[in-house]
N, C-alpha and C positions, 0 to 999 in steps of 0.2 A: 756569680763564685758563691761559695761554701762556705763554710765554717767547721773549720779543721781542726783536732789536738793531737799534738803530738807527744810521743812517750817513748825515752830514752834514755837509761842512766847515763848517758856520755854527753856530757854538757853541749858540745864541739859538732853532734851529731843532732841534736836539737835547734843550736842555732844556725844551722848550716840549711837544714829541712827548712826553718821558719823563715829564712830568708828567698831560700826560693820558691817557697810557695806564697809571699806574699807579694813579690815580684807580678805574679799571676792576677792577682786581685783578690784573694783568698785570706779571711779572717783566720787567723793562726793565734794559737795557742800554744803551751808548753808548758810539761812537768819531767819529774826525774826521776818518778818510781811509779810503781804499779797502783799501789793505795792510793795516792795522788790523782792519777787517771781517773780510779773508781770515784773517788767524788765528784770529780769534774761533770765524768759523763749521769751520775745521779741526781747533777742538779742542772743541767744545761742540755739542748738540743745540737747533737753535733750532725753534719752530715758524714762527716770521715772521721774515724780514728786511726793515724798510722802509729804502731806500737813494736818495739822492738821485742821479739822473743823472751830472751835469755837475762833475765831480770833478778836480782839479790829479792828473795821476799815472795815477795807480789810478782808474778812472772807475765807474759804476754799471752799466754794463754790462758790464764786468770782475767786479766782484762775483757779479751774476746769472748770468755763464758759471762762475766759481768754484761756486757755491752748486750749479747745475745738475748739475753735476761729483761734487762731496766730498760731499753733501749733498742728495740730491734730493726727499726728504719736504718737505725745508724750501721754503716759500711767499715768494715774492718780491715786495714792491710799490714801484714805481718812482715818485719824484717830482721835480718839474724845476719850475723858474721861468720856462722857456721852451714855449711854446705851439707844440708842432711836432708835427705829425699822424702823419709819417714816424718821427720818433723812435718816439714812441707804438705807433705798429704793429711797428717792429722790437723793441718791446722786450718786448712779446706775443708777438711770433712767438720771440722768444729763450726763453718758457719764463715771462716774468713773470705773478703772480696778478692782479694789478690796475695800474693808471698813475692817478696823485693828479696834478694841477696845484697848484703855489703857488699860489694867489692870497690872500694877505691875511688875512682872518680867517677863511677857509671853510678851511682847510689842517687847525685840531686834529679839525675834525668830520670831514671828507674821509676824514683818516687813519684816525680811531678806527671809523668805518665800515667801509672796507675791511678795517682787523685783525678786527672782528668775521665779517664774514663769512670770512675765510682761517681763523681758528679754528673754524668751525664745519665747513668744509670739511675741515680737520682731523680732528677728533671723528669726524666722518663717515667718513672714510678709516679711521682706526685702529678704528671698531668694524667695517668692512667686512673690513678683513683680520684681525680676529679670526674673525668668523662664516664667511670662508672656510677659515680653517685649520681651523677645529671647526664644521663646518656643522647640527651638533644641538647647538647651546648650549642653544636655548629648551625645555628639558625640566622636566617637573613631578612634583609625587610622583604622580601616574596612572602613570610609568616605574616605579614601584619596590611591583613586583608581591606581594603580600603581606596576607593577612587575618589571620595568626596575632597572639595577644595580643602578644608583643614587639614584631612590625613594626607594630603600630598603635599602640602607646605612641611607635616610634620617628619615625612620621609625625606624632604630636601635638608631638612637641618639635619637629623640625625647622618645622612652623607657626610654634611659639613664639620660636622663636631667628631666626630668617629676619629678623626686622624690625629687629635691633642689628648696627652695626658692627664686632661683636665679632670677633677671629681663634676659628674652630671648628678643633677637632683629630678629625679620625676615622678611628675604629681599630677595625678587623678582621681576619680571615683573608682570603688572597688569592684571589678569585674572589666574595666576599661582593656587591659592588656599591658600593663605596666612593664612587667619582665619580657614580655615577646619584645617592646622596645628597648628594655638593657641587653637582652638576646642580641639586638640589630645593631645595638652600639658596637658591640664584641666583634660581630661577624664582619663587621665594614672598617674595623681598626687593624694596626699593624697586630694586633695582638691576639689575630683570631687562629694561627698555629697553637697558641696555647690553652691553658684552663680557665672555663667560666666556672666559678661557682657562685652558688647561689643560696643565702639563706632568709629563713623569716623570720624578723627578730622580737614578733610575738609570739613565737611558739614556746620558746625557752625561758625560765625563770632566770634569772638575773646572774647567778654563780654558773648555771650550765652555759649562760650566751658566751660569757668569759670563759670558757675552756673551749667553747667549739671554734671562738673566733681567734684563739692566741696560742690552743693547747695546752699542755700542763706535764710537770716532770713527774716521776715517781715521788710518791706521799704528800704529794699538795694536798688531797682530800682523800678522806675513804675510799677506799676501790681504784685511787690510781697506783695501779701497781706497775706499771711501765710508765715511760714517755710519750706522748703523744702529740703528733704536728696538729695546727689549729690549721683551719681554712685560709688565713689569709698566706699561711707557706704553702698551700696547696696550689692560691692561685698568682704565686708569682711567677708573673715576667706575661698573666695573663690579667681576668677582668673578675672583681669582685663584684653579686649585686647583692645589696642589704635594703631588703624587702621591709616593710613596714616599721622603718626607722625612727617613728615617730610613738612606737612603745617600747623603745631602749629606758632604761631609770638614768637620771640625770648622775649618779655614780659612773655607769657605762658610757656613757656619754663622753664623759672628761677622758676614759682612757681610748677612747676611739680615736677622740681629738688628739690627745698625745700619737699616737699612731700615723694619725695624717699628718703630725707637722715634722717628727723626726724620721718618718719612713721607717720603722724598727718597731718590732713586736719581741713582747717578753711573757715566755708561757707563764701561767698560773703556777705560783710556786718556784720560778725559775730566778737566777739573777743576771743570767745571759742575755744580750739582747742583739736578733737576728735580725739584719738590715734587709727588705724587701721593697719590689718593684711591682706592685699590684694598681692597677687601675682601678677605683672605687664609684660604682653607679651605686645612688641611695634611691626609696622610692616611698611616696605616704599617700594614703587617702585622704588626709587630714589636712586642715591648715597649719601649718610650720608659724605662720607668719603669727598669726592670733597664739599659740602654741608657747612660741620666746613671749610675745607680751603678758602673757600669765605668768610665765618664767618657769613652765614644765618644760622646754627644751632650750638648749644654751644655744645664747646669741652667734656666740663665735662658733660654733660647731654647723649652726644653720649658715653661713655664709663660710665656711671652709666646705661644705657638702654642694651647694648650690651654685657655683661657679659658672654652671652650665646649666639654668633649668629646663625642662621639656614640662608641656603640659599635653595627655591624652584626654580627646577630646570627650564625653561621655559618648552613647550611641543616639541618645535623643536630637543632641547638635549634628547628626550627621546622618539623617534617616533614608540618604540617597545610597549607603551603603548596606543597607538591613536588607537588601537582595543578594547583594552579592556574597554577605555571609551568610545567609540562610542557605544558598547553594552550595555554597565553600562547605557547611556543614552537613548538607544534604548529601553531597559526594563522598565524605568522608566514613559517614558511618553506614551509609547504605554496604558501602563496599568491605567493611570491618565485619556486617552482620550479613552479606552473603544474600543483599536484598537487592531486587531490581527497579525500583525505584526512579521512574523516569523525570518526575518534575511534582514540584512545591504546587498545589490546588491556587488560579487564580484569585478565588475569594480569603484563601491563609492568607496569601503574600500580601494581600490588600491588609489584611488584620495584625499581619506583624508588620507594617510599614507604619499601622494610624495607632500603634502600642508605646506605651513613653520610657518601657525596658529600665524598671529603675536598677536594675541588677546589670545591665549595662553586656556586654558581649559572650560574658561567662551565663549568663540566663536564658540568653538566644541558644545559644549552643546548647545548656541544657533542656531546653523546649523541642529544639530539631530532632535530637536523638531521642528522647522519649517517644515523638510521634513518630519517628522509623523502628525503631524497636515495636511499636503497637500495630504500623500499619501492614495490611494484608494485602494492599493492591500495588498498582504501576504508579498511583497517583497520591502523594502526604498530603495530609489533612493536617495542620497543627493547631492544638490548644493551646490559647496565653495561659501564662503561670498565675493567674488573678484577674481578676474582673477588674480592671483599671484600662479603661481605654484613655486615649492620650487626650490631653487636656486642650489640646487647638482643635484638635476633629470634634469632642465635644461640644467645647465655646460655637465652634462653625456649625454644627447639628441644629444647636439651641437655636441659633438667629443673632446672637448678641456678641459684641467685644469685650464687651466691661468685665469689672470681677463681677464671681457670685454674687446675685443678691441686688445688681446695680444696672439699673435699667438706663438705655443713652435717652436723654431727654428730647423730643421732638423739633427742640431750637438748635441741635450741636450741642457740645462743650470743648470748654478749654483744657484740652487731655492735658497740656503740659503744668498748666499750672495744678488742672486736679491733681495728676500724678504727685507734683512740689507739694502740696498739700498736704497728701495721705503720707508720705514720705518722711515730713516735719511732725504730724503727728503721731508717726510709730516711734521716732525716736525719742520724743518725747514721754511717749508712756514707757518705753526700757527702759528709757533713765531715772521713770518713779519708779517702776520695780525695781530695778536694782540699787537702788538709793544712789544713786551716784556714779557707783562705780562703772567707768567706761568698758572695762572692759567683758564685764557682766553682761551688760546690753548690748554690746555687740553680739554675744553669744546668743543672746535671747532673739534676734535677728537674723541669725547664722550670717553674720556677717563677719571678713575677719577684721580685726582691730584697723589694722592701714584703713580698710575700704569706710569703716565707724566713722573714724577720722577725718574722712574725706567729705563725709556728709555732714558732720558738726560743724567742717568749716565753710562748707555751701551755703546749709540754711542758717550761719553765725548762732547758733545754739552753746 
């Protein structure tokens, strides 16, 4: 439904059109003078303005020209009691969306039909803008490469939760493919035919992020020369993906929380609330539990976002998928570069499978792309992005299963007790180093605060 402004110097016309358009579910405001309409347009985002042409002082043509300059996305419908073909042509040439003649009983129906066409045009425009911004919005589970047990379980979960409207929080290390998961959620959902809009919250300073998400009105800040819709409105009826949500400042977190609670957005510098229907999917490569404990991420926002948490496993936990991924990237980049490379050399594939991939799938893709670019034969040889063999492979080659520098005694060892003693000792050392501040001790040990508290309780510290 749309946000509509009606302007007519006849109050009865305004009242009648307000009743008719509200009955269709639109949010409607009315004014009785062109000057008032201009002030409204300057301070709020309207989908459609319906204005009489002939009004004293400020005419409907003045309102049209002002709207075209200040809020070019707003569609303007002109109405008049005068059957004047020249005026009609003038209005359409000036950028009016439609022209309706006041003709007694037919006026409400004619305006209703024109508004409906305008709203459909707006919806199509917003969807196209979102798709142009992100041309690969229509992705599915087929884009998530992997047949390991953990990936099969993740795909099953995506199928299950996609049909709901609940917010989703995707957690995983950098490079694991969190955005692919978000796109799959959208593609498997009833919102698939509408826009998928993504934004990296860490890529914008706070003031710019607010205007990107919520839009702004003319004059809200230096350089705001016209009204602009935000990404939440562009994603209406669809999905918005908030990547790196952990990078959002506390003040922005408050504003996002309000949007999630109220399901409305207010552009920067505006006073008008616009209702939205958007599925929110957020992602982070940081431990938000830990950030909540530290006070750098709002607990209420965390629980709003993590109604359905999804964890994307790192590549080192699904080594069986390395072969599938490597061959997928070989086919992709060999095709793009026009190279006839048949396969990856067996020794290279073994090397890829034995690497720990600290940058996950993204680094594997980069390694294969680089190798394809350099390869001049039909068999691809891939060099690792660093000299970092997988720890378990190195341990196996060294003939030891203990930590570095610890030899296995001839009589054997009580492994559980040995590990417990090490854990207890490390907990005590971390507490001493952090002067007893548990959140800092957890950070030293690279643990979430919740996991740290669990170990403290386990060892009665």
